Structures are given as C-alpha cells and as structure tokens.
C-alpha positions as CSV (number, residue, x, y, z in Angstrom):
1,M,-22.7,18.1,4.2
2,Y,-20.9,14.9,3.2
3,H,-19.3,12.7,5.9
4,I,-16.2,10.6,5.5
5,V,-15.5,7.6,7.8
6,G,-11.7,7.3,8.3
7,G,-8.9,9.8,8.4
8,G,-6.3,8.0,6.4
9,I,-5.1,9.3,3.1
10,A,-8.2,8.0,1.3
11,G,-10.6,9.8,3.6
12,L,-8.6,13.0,3.6
13,A,-8.3,12.9,-0.2
14,T,-12.1,12.4,-0.5
15,A,-12.8,15.5,1.6
16,Y,-10.2,17.5,-0.3
17,R,-11.7,16.6,-3.6
18,L,-15.3,17.3,-2.5
19,Q,-14.3,20.7,-1.1
20,Q,-12.5,21.6,-4.3
21,A,-15.8,20.9,-6.1
22,G,-17.6,23.3,-3.7
23,H,-19.1,20.7,-1.3
24,E,-18.9,20.7,2.4
25,A,-17.2,17.6,3.9
26,H,-16.3,16.4,7.4
27,V,-14.0,13.6,8.3
28,F,-14.5,11.3,11.4
29,E,-11.5,9.3,12.5
30,A,-11.9,6.8,15.3
31,S,-8.3,7.0,16.6
32,D,-6.4,10.1,17.7
33,D,-4.1,10.0,14.7
34,L,-4.5,10.9,11.0
35,G,-2.8,9.3,8.1
36,G,-3.5,5.6,8.6
37,L,-0.6,3.4,7.4
38,A,1.4,6.7,6.9
39,A,1.6,7.2,10.7
40,T,5.1,8.2,11.9
41,Y,7.7,7.8,14.6
42,E,10.0,10.6,15.9
43,T,13.7,10.3,15.3
44,A,16.8,12.4,16.0
45,G,15.9,14.3,12.8
46,D,13.0,14.0,10.5
47,D,10.0,11.8,11.4
48,I,9.8,8.5,9.7
49,E,6.9,6.2,8.7
50,Q,6.1,3.3,11.0
51,F,5.6,1.1,7.8
52,Y,8.1,1.7,5.0
53,H,7.0,3.9,2.1
54,H,8.3,5.2,-1.2
55,L,6.9,6.1,-4.6
56,S,7.5,4.8,-8.0
57,K,7.4,6.9,-11.2
58,S,4.1,5.3,-12.2
59,E,2.2,6.8,-9.2
60,E,1.1,10.0,-10.8
61,T,-1.9,11.0,-8.8
62,I,-0.1,11.4,-5.5
63,V,2.7,13.3,-7.2
64,E,0.1,15.7,-8.8
65,L,-1.7,16.1,-5.5
66,A,1.6,16.9,-3.8
67,A,2.3,19.6,-6.4
68,E,-1.2,21.1,-5.8
69,L,-0.5,21.3,-2.1
70,G,2.8,23.1,-2.7
71,L,5.1,20.1,-2.0
72,G,6.3,19.5,-5.5
73,D,9.8,20.7,-4.7
74,R,10.0,18.5,-1.6
75,L,9.7,15.3,-3.6
76,D,13.1,13.8,-4.3
77,W,13.8,11.0,-6.7
78,L,16.5,8.8,-5.3
79,I,18.1,5.5,-6.2
80,G,16.8,2.6,-4.3
81,K,19.3,-0.3,-4.5
82,N,18.0,-3.8,-4.3
83,A,19.5,-7.2,-3.7
84,Y,18.6,-10.8,-3.1
85,Y,20.0,-12.8,-0.1
86,V,20.6,-16.4,-1.2
87,D,22.8,-19.1,0.6
88,G,24.5,-16.5,2.8
89,V,25.4,-14.1,-0.1
90,V,23.9,-10.7,-0.9
91,H,23.4,-10.5,-4.7
92,P,22.9,-6.9,-6.0
93,L,20.2,-6.8,-8.7
94,D,20.1,-3.2,-9.9
95,T,22.0,-3.1,-13.2
96,A,22.0,-5.4,-16.2
97,W,25.5,-6.4,-15.3
98,Q,24.5,-7.4,-11.8
99,I,21.5,-9.3,-13.0
100,A,23.7,-11.1,-15.6
101,A,26.1,-12.1,-12.8
102,Y,23.3,-13.6,-10.6
103,P,24.4,-17.3,-10.2
104,H,21.1,-18.9,-9.3
105,M,19.5,-18.7,-12.7
106,S,20.7,-19.6,-16.2
107,L,21.3,-16.9,-18.8
108,Y,18.2,-18.1,-20.6
109,D,16.2,-17.9,-17.3
110,K,17.3,-14.3,-16.9
111,F,16.5,-13.4,-20.5
112,R,12.9,-14.8,-20.2
113,L,12.4,-13.0,-16.8
114,G,13.8,-9.8,-18.3
115,M,11.4,-10.0,-21.2
116,L,8.4,-10.5,-18.9
117,T,9.6,-7.6,-16.7
118,L,9.6,-5.4,-19.8
119,G,6.1,-6.6,-20.8
120,V,7.2,-8.6,-23.8
121,D,5.8,-12.1,-24.5
122,V,8.4,-14.0,-26.5
123,R,6.6,-17.4,-26.6
124,G,6.4,-18.7,-30.1
125,G,9.5,-16.7,-31.2
126,V,7.6,-13.6,-32.3
127,P,7.7,-10.8,-29.6
128,D,4.2,-9.6,-28.5
129,F,4.5,-6.2,-26.8
130,D,0.8,-6.0,-25.8
131,A,0.3,-9.5,-24.3
132,Y,0.4,-8.3,-20.7
133,D,-1.5,-5.0,-20.9
134,D,-4.8,-6.4,-19.6
135,L,-4.0,-7.8,-16.2
136,S,-7.5,-9.1,-15.7
137,A,-6.9,-11.7,-18.4
138,Y,-4.7,-13.5,-15.8
139,E,-7.0,-13.1,-12.9
140,H,-7.7,-16.8,-12.6
141,E,-4.3,-18.2,-13.2
142,R,-1.9,-19.5,-10.5
143,I,1.4,-17.7,-10.3
144,E,3.4,-20.9,-10.6
145,D,1.5,-22.0,-13.8
146,F,1.9,-18.5,-15.3
147,V,5.6,-18.1,-14.6
148,V,6.5,-21.6,-15.8
149,E,4.6,-21.1,-19.0
150,H,5.7,-17.5,-19.7
151,T,9.3,-17.8,-18.5
152,T,10.9,-21.0,-17.2
153,R,10.7,-23.5,-14.4
154,G,14.1,-22.2,-13.2
155,V,12.7,-18.7,-12.9
156,Y,9.9,-19.9,-10.7
157,D,11.9,-22.3,-8.5
158,N,15.0,-20.2,-8.0
159,F,13.7,-16.7,-7.9
160,V,9.9,-16.3,-7.6
161,D,8.9,-19.1,-5.2
162,P,11.1,-18.1,-2.3
163,L,9.8,-14.5,-2.6
164,L,6.2,-15.7,-2.6
165,D,6.9,-17.7,0.6
166,G,8.0,-14.5,2.3
167,K,5.1,-12.5,1.1
168,F,2.1,-14.9,1.3
169,G,3.3,-18.0,3.2
170,D,0.9,-20.9,2.9
171,R,-1.5,-18.7,0.9
172,K,0.9,-18.3,-2.1
173,A,-1.0,-20.9,-4.3
174,D,-4.1,-18.8,-3.9
175,V,-2.6,-15.6,-5.4
176,S,-3.3,-14.7,-9.0
177,A,-0.9,-14.2,-11.8
178,A,-2.6,-10.8,-12.3
179,W,-1.1,-9.6,-9.0
180,F,2.3,-11.0,-10.0
181,L,2.2,-9.3,-13.3
182,G,1.4,-6.0,-11.6
183,R,4.5,-6.4,-9.6
184,V,7.0,-7.3,-12.3
185,R,5.8,-5.0,-15.1
186,F,8.6,-2.5,-15.5
187,R,7.1,1.0,-15.5
188,G,9.5,3.0,-13.5
189,E,12.5,5.2,-14.5
190,R,15.7,3.3,-14.1
191,D,19.3,4.5,-14.1
192,L,21.1,1.9,-16.1
193,L,24.2,2.3,-14.1
194,R,22.7,2.5,-10.6
195,G,19.1,1.2,-10.4
196,E,15.5,2.4,-10.1
197,K,14.5,5.9,-9.1
198,L,12.1,6.0,-6.2
199,G,10.4,9.0,-4.7
200,Y,10.5,10.2,-1.1
201,F,9.5,13.5,0.4
202,Q,11.9,15.6,2.3
203,G,10.8,15.1,5.8
204,G,8.9,11.9,4.8
205,F,5.3,11.4,4.1
206,A,4.2,13.3,7.2
207,P,4.4,16.7,5.4
208,L,2.0,15.4,2.7
209,I,-0.5,14.3,5.3
210,E,-0.1,17.6,7.2
211,A,-0.6,19.6,4.0
212,L,-3.7,17.6,3.2
213,V,-5.1,18.1,6.7
214,E,-4.5,21.8,6.4
215,A,-6.2,21.9,3.0
216,V,-9.2,20.1,4.3
217,G,-9.2,22.3,7.4
218,R,-8.7,21.0,10.9
219,E,-12.2,22.3,11.8
220,N,-13.5,19.8,9.3
221,I,-11.8,16.8,10.9
222,T,-12.8,15.1,14.2
223,T,-10.5,12.5,15.7
224,G,-11.5,10.2,18.5
225,A,-14.8,9.9,16.8
226,R,-16.2,6.5,15.9
227,V,-19.1,6.3,13.5
228,T,-21.4,3.7,14.9
229,D,-24.3,3.6,12.4
230,V,-25.5,5.0,9.1
231,S,-29.3,5.5,8.8
232,V,-32.0,6.2,6.2
233,A,-35.5,7.7,6.7
234,G,-37.2,6.7,10.0
235,D,-33.8,6.2,11.7
236,E,-33.5,2.8,10.2
237,E,-30.0,1.5,10.1
238,V,-28.7,0.8,6.6
239,G,-27.6,-2.7,7.4
240,A,-31.0,-3.7,8.9
241,G,-32.9,-4.8,5.8
242,V,-33.2,-1.5,4.0
243,E,-34.1,-1.7,0.3
244,A,-31.2,0.0,-1.4
245,T,-33.1,1.0,-4.5
246,E,-35.8,2.8,-2.5
247,E,-33.9,4.6,0.3
248,A,-31.2,7.2,0.7
249,V,-28.9,7.7,3.6
250,E,-29.9,10.6,5.9
251,T,-27.9,10.5,9.1
252,V,-24.7,9.3,10.6
253,T,-24.2,8.6,14.3
254,V,-20.8,9.2,16.0
255,E,-19.5,8.4,19.4
256,T,-16.9,10.6,21.0
257,D,-15.6,11.3,24.5
258,A,-18.2,14.0,24.7
259,G,-21.0,11.5,24.0
260,R,-23.2,10.3,21.1
261,E,-24.0,12.6,18.2
262,T,-26.3,12.2,15.2
263,H,-25.7,14.3,12.1
264,E,-27.8,14.8,9.0
265,T,-25.9,14.0,5.9
266,D,-26.0,14.2,2.2
267,G,-23.9,11.2,1.8
268,V,-21.3,9.0,3.5
269,V,-18.0,7.8,2.2
270,V,-16.5,4.8,4.1
271,A,-12.7,5.1,3.7
272,T,-11.6,2.4,5.9
273,M,-11.2,-1.4,5.9
274,P,-14.2,-3.4,4.6
275,N,-15.0,-4.9,8.0
276,V,-16.0,-1.4,9.1
277,L,-18.1,-1.1,6.0
278,E,-19.8,-4.3,6.9
279,D,-20.4,-3.2,10.5
280,L,-22.0,0.0,9.3
281,T,-24.0,-1.1,6.3
282,G,-24.2,-4.9,6.2
283,Y,-22.3,-5.0,3.0
284,Q,-20.1,-8.1,3.1
285,C,-16.7,-8.2,1.4
286,D,-15.1,-11.6,0.9
287,I,-11.5,-10.3,0.4
288,D,-9.1,-11.8,2.8
289,F,-6.4,-9.6,4.3
290,Q,-3.0,-10.4,5.8
291,G,-1.4,-8.7,8.7
292,A,2.0,-7.1,9.0
293,V,4.6,-6.7,11.8
294,C,7.2,-4.1,11.0
295,A,10.1,-3.1,13.3
296,L,12.1,0.1,12.9
297,V,15.6,-0.5,14.2
298,T,17.7,2.5,15.2
299,M,21.5,1.7,14.9
300,E,24.9,3.3,15.2
301,E,26.2,1.6,12.0
302,S,24.9,0.4,8.7
303,V,24.0,-3.3,8.4
304,M,24.3,-3.7,4.6
305,D,25.0,-1.8,1.4
306,T,21.5,-2.0,-0.2
307,Y,18.2,-0.4,0.4
308,W,15.9,-3.4,-0.2
309,L,17.0,-6.9,0.6
310,N,14.7,-9.8,-0.4
311,I,15.5,-13.0,1.4
312,A,15.4,-16.5,-0.1
313,H,15.7,-18.7,3.0
314,D,13.7,-19.6,6.0
315,A,14.1,-16.3,7.9
316,P,11.6,-15.2,10.6
317,F,11.0,-12.0,8.5
318,G,10.3,-11.4,4.8
319,A,12.6,-8.5,4.0
320,L,15.2,-6.1,5.4
321,I,14.9,-2.4,4.2
322,E,17.7,-0.1,5.3
323,H,16.0,3.2,4.9
324,T,19.2,5.2,5.4
325,N,20.8,3.6,2.4
326,F,18.0,5.4,0.5
327,V,17.6,8.6,2.4
328,P,20.9,9.8,4.0
329,P,21.4,9.2,7.8
330,A,22.0,12.9,8.2
331,Q,18.3,13.4,7.9
332,Y,17.9,11.4,11.0
333,G,20.5,12.9,13.3
334,G,23.2,10.5,11.9
335,D,21.4,7.4,13.0
336,H,21.0,4.4,10.7
337,L,17.4,3.1,10.3
338,L,16.5,-0.4,9.3
339,Y,13.0,-1.8,8.8
340,V,12.5,-5.5,9.5
341,A,9.2,-6.7,8.1
342,S,7.0,-9.8,8.0
343,Y,3.6,-10.5,6.6
344,I,1.2,-12.6,8.7
345,Q,-1.4,-15.0,7.3
346,S,-2.8,-16.0,10.6
347,P,-2.9,-14.4,14.1
348,E,-1.7,-17.8,15.4
349,E,1.7,-17.3,13.8
350,A,4.6,-16.9,16.3
351,V,5.7,-13.5,14.9
352,W,2.2,-12.1,15.6
353,Q,2.1,-13.7,19.0
354,A,5.5,-12.5,20.1
355,D,5.8,-9.4,22.3
356,D,8.3,-6.7,21.4
357,E,11.2,-8.1,23.4
358,E,10.7,-11.6,22.0
359,L,10.6,-10.1,18.5
360,R,13.7,-8.1,19.2
361,D,15.7,-11.1,20.3
362,M,14.4,-13.3,17.4
363,W,14.8,-10.8,14.6
364,L,18.1,-9.1,15.7
365,G,19.6,-12.5,16.4
366,H,18.8,-13.6,12.8
367,V,20.2,-10.4,11.4
368,E,23.4,-11.1,13.2
369,E,23.5,-14.6,11.7
370,M,23.1,-13.1,8.2
371,F,25.6,-10.3,8.9
372,P,28.1,-11.4,11.5
373,E,29.6,-7.8,11.9
374,F,26.2,-6.5,13.0
375,D,26.1,-5.9,16.8
376,P,22.7,-6.1,18.4
377,D,24.1,-4.0,21.3
378,S,24.5,-1.1,18.9
379,V,20.7,-0.9,18.6
380,S,19.4,2.1,20.6
381,E,15.7,1.6,19.7
382,F,13.5,-1.2,18.4
383,R,10.0,0.0,17.7
384,V,7.3,-2.4,16.5
385,A,4.1,-1.5,14.5
386,R,1.5,-4.1,13.9
387,N,-1.5,-4.0,11.6
388,P,-4.0,-7.0,11.4
389,R,-5.2,-5.9,7.9
390,A,-2.2,-4.4,6.2
391,A,-2.8,-5.7,2.7
392,P,-5.3,-7.7,0.7
393,I,-4.5,-11.3,-0.4
394,Y,-4.8,-10.9,-4.2
395,E,-6.3,-14.4,-4.7
396,R,-7.5,-15.6,-8.0
397,G,-10.8,-13.9,-9.0
398,Y,-10.0,-10.9,-6.9
399,L,-11.6,-8.4,-9.2
400,D,-15.0,-10.1,-8.6
401,L,-14.6,-9.3,-4.9
402,V,-13.7,-5.6,-5.0
403,V,-16.2,-3.2,-3.4
404,P,-17.8,-0.7,-5.7
405,Y,-17.2,3.0,-5.2
406,D,-20.9,3.7,-5.4
407,L,-23.0,1.4,-3.2
408,A,-26.4,2.8,-4.2
409,D,-27.4,-0.5,-5.7
410,D,-26.1,-2.6,-2.9
411,V,-26.7,-0.6,0.3
412,A,-28.5,2.8,-0.1
413,E,-28.3,5.9,-2.2
414,G,-25.5,8.2,-0.9
415,V,-23.2,5.4,0.5
416,Y,-19.7,5.2,-1.1
417,Y,-16.6,3.2,-0.4
418,A,-12.9,4.3,-0.8
419,G,-11.1,1.8,1.4
420,M,-8.4,-0.8,0.7
421,A,-10.9,-3.2,-0.9
422,S,-11.7,-0.8,-3.7
423,E,-10.6,-1.2,-7.3
424,A,-8.0,1.6,-6.9
425,Q,-5.9,-0.7,-4.7
426,Y,-5.6,-3.3,-7.5
427,P,-3.2,-5.0,-8.4
428,E,-1.4,-3.7,-5.3
429,R,-2.2,-1.4,-2.5
430,S,-0.5,2.0,-2.1
431,L,-1.0,5.5,-0.8
432,N,-1.4,6.5,-4.4
433,G,-4.3,4.0,-4.6
434,G,-5.9,5.5,-1.5
435,I,-5.9,9.0,-3.1
436,V,-7.3,7.5,-6.4
437,A,-10.1,5.8,-4.5
438,G,-11.0,9.0,-2.6
439,F,-11.0,11.0,-5.8
440,E,-13.2,8.4,-7.5
441,C,-15.8,8.6,-4.8
442,A,-15.8,12.3,-4.7
443,D,-16.1,12.6,-8.4
444,R,-19.2,10.3,-8.4
445,I,-20.8,12.5,-5.7
446,V,-20.1,15.6,-7.7
447,E,-21.5,14.1,-10.8
448,K,-24.7,13.1,-9.0
449,A,-25.0,16.5,-7.4
450,G,-25.0,18.0,-10.8
451,S,-21.7,19.8,-10.7
452,D,-19.6,19.9,-13.8
453,R,-16.4,20.8,-11.9
454,P,-13.6,19.1,-10.4
455,A,-12.7,22.5,-9.1
456,E,-10.3,25.0,-10.3
457,G,-6.7,23.8,-9.6
458,S,-7.7,20.2,-8.8
459,S,-6.1,17.3,-10.4
460,S,-8.1,15.7,-13.2
461,V,-5.9,12.7,-13.8
462,V,-7.2,9.6,-11.9
463,S,-6.0,6.3,-13.1
464,V,-8.3,3.6,-11.9
465,E,-6.5,0.7,-13.5
466,R,-3.1,1.4,-12.1
467,E,0.0,-0.7,-12.9
468,R,2.2,0.0,-9.9
469,T,6.0,-0.3,-10.4
470,T,8.1,-1.8,-7.7
471,Q,11.9,-1.8,-7.4
472,E,12.4,-5.5,-8.3
473,P,10.1,-8.4,-9.3
474,V,7.8,-9.3,-6.3
475,A,9.6,-7.0,-3.9
476,D,7.2,-5.5,-1.4
477,G,7.7,-1.7,-1.3
478,E,4.7,0.4,-0.4
479,G,4.3,3.4,-2.5
480,D,2.8,1.8,0.0
C-alpha cells in the first residue's frame, strides 16, 4: 500500500496513476475538503471555483485525463477576452488590430513584443526561431534586463513593469526572465478575430475533481486525517537524522477525530506544500511563496466587457476577472460573477490583514472609481478566499531550488514529492502541473516496483518541462 499526503489534484492524480498500474494507494487529506485550490462555492446555478481557473491549449495532460475519466465532451473551448486598464481607459488586447491601436507603446515596441511573444529573437536583424526554447538559459537574468535587451525600454516601462508590480510587488526584481518567458511564449490557439481560446468544464472544475475521486474510490480517501510523521525501521522518524541511503520508509502516522493511527506503507508521496514536507521529513525547501486573496463578487449587472482586465495603476488589487464574460451568466442562475484578486508578498500587507467587510468596502469602492456605473449596492454576495501559499515566487535560480520527485537520496527510500515546489510547476503553477507531478511520482514508484505498465487506458503523455500559455503577456490566469 502506498500512502499519499494531500487530497488536492496532485495527490488524487498520484493515487489514480498508481491504481492504474495495479498498486494500492490511499490518500490522507488534513481538511474536510478535496481538490485544494480547486475548491468551490455554490451559486444559483453551477458551482464555481474559489480561485479563478481556466485551461490553455498547451495543458495537454489534464485534457487527456479528463477524457480518460469520461469528461472529454464537457470541456468547452471559449474565447477569453483580455484588456489593460491604463489612465482610466480599458484597452482591449485580443486581436492584432486592437494591439496595434494600443496607445502606450510605439509601433516598434509592439513589433518587438509581438516577436518575443511568438518566440522569435530578432536581435541582429536575422530572426532566430529557437532562441527561447530553453527557458533555463534565462534562469539567472532579471526580467527588466531581459525585456530591455530583447524588446525595448518602452515595452518594459509601459507594459511589463506595471504588471509585475501587481503580481510580485516589491519582489519583482527577484523574479527570473525564465518565468517571464514562460508567460509570454505564445502556445495557445488564437482566433484572429476574437482572441485566445481557453478551456473550461461544463459545471466548472468540480466535476473533474469528483470524477477523479470516484476513480480513486472514496474508500481509498480519508479526509480530516493529518499525517504527523513518516518513519523507517525502529519507528525512527525520517526527519530525525536517518541516513537516507541506508533506510526505507516503513510507516506513516495519522491523526483523525477517532485518534492516532499508524499504517505500514510501501512508500509515501507528499503532495502538499513544501512546509509540510519539511515537517514530516526534515527536507528543507528554500522556495519562497506568495499568498493570495481572492473575492468572488455576485452582481446583478456586468461591470465590464472583458474577461480578464490587467491594471496599470496603484489599485488595491492586481486584476479583475469577470467570469461571466467567459462562461455565460445563465450557468449561474443569471447572476454576474466577478473575481477581484491580489497577490500578497507579506502577511503584514493591508489586504491580508483586512477582514471581509473592510476588503469589501476597499475593493468595491475602487471598482466603482474605475467604472462609475458600477453600483456596490447591486452586490448580493462578496465571498473571500485566502491562501498564504498560493504560488511560488519564481526568483532567479529557481530550478536549483525545486524539490526532486524521488527523495531517496535526500530523505529515505520510498519518499516522493508531488507538491507545488516540484519541477512540474515550473515555469508557472497550474492544475495541469499538479497532475503531471502526481503522474511523475507514480511512474517512478511503478518503475522501482518492477512494473512495465502504466496501465491499460492510462495517459502516457507527461510533459515535465511545460511551457504554459496564458491569455496575454504576464496575465495571471491559473490553468491555475
């Protein structure tokens, strides 16, 4: 029996893959809910994610898994319109004509940014179509230095820098050009007259989580179960000086409402944040994480015409995402749904410290300033989700900090990691990356166990070095 710590999509994917290869697997989830960052709210119609989600065409593993689970026909590819709010004006940026009309960059700026987005290096006058294929080559470069060299100063000052402020705040100078390239590389499918096609499941991502839970088997999942230690021979805890090259994991200890339980195990996959991995095994991960505060606003009327609005001024939030300009309001009982989102670099920031009512007044008041026709009194619900570790900070040298899938050489034989600090979540985190990480760990277990299957019907395509497509350069959608 293999045990998985964490019932998010990575943990569920690990269990599913192991079972497909003929192994027993059991998932322990400390909370009462499954799905992690894909947790949902109820609405007047379909459930909706607490943190915004969509897929890009480049996210193949999650699409293949959905098809395996019988949800292929429930995945719709819709147009996600994007815009940039600058100096009180919303500038659509979906089509070539709209981009050409954007007034805050010169035509040459836009040409250079467009070439970079397409993955073409035009420095020196001879186009190089392969210059940006290896993201790791830019791991140690600052974004500002890279953008100025590979495009123009105008592109950085008038387009990129304000977006970095909203995403990383005072940490923006630490972030690598490799992360930036991963965001601007154009790998999606774009309708030249309307914009990029993005994926969303009928009924949201909850049906995918539910199908994965059913495939794993509810009897193989325990919620409200916190794993408290992982031990090797002699009941020695892994993090207490065990020589990794000499010992193999033998037991996991779990605390539930019913008490403390110890289970013999063939291996443990930690599919949670790296602080949990450190608590259980002593393995220290030096990746910094940023928090997120995300409000879902239920309204009578629409606020704007676009799906995703990046904001280039000193707003108390980083982006506005009007979900019902992507998925029709009819799916939610006719209500209009707006995400207001902000990333947090420190728990001392005012947005993190504010309670829900303070946040409602602050954020809706600023939305009204941006869109004077918006009436805060038309808001029927304002629900806030907070996560202290929502995404890594992709600082320079990030690849040197990722946690290996197989921790035999670092912790003990039989210990694996599939959480957000894994390589699958580079250069950006996503639900697709969680599935990839789970599959990677499961496949390593299967290989060591001597099986030559990923099982009949299971997906064999696992892209470790993903290049995730987003709707616009540096926009922060989670396919996430």
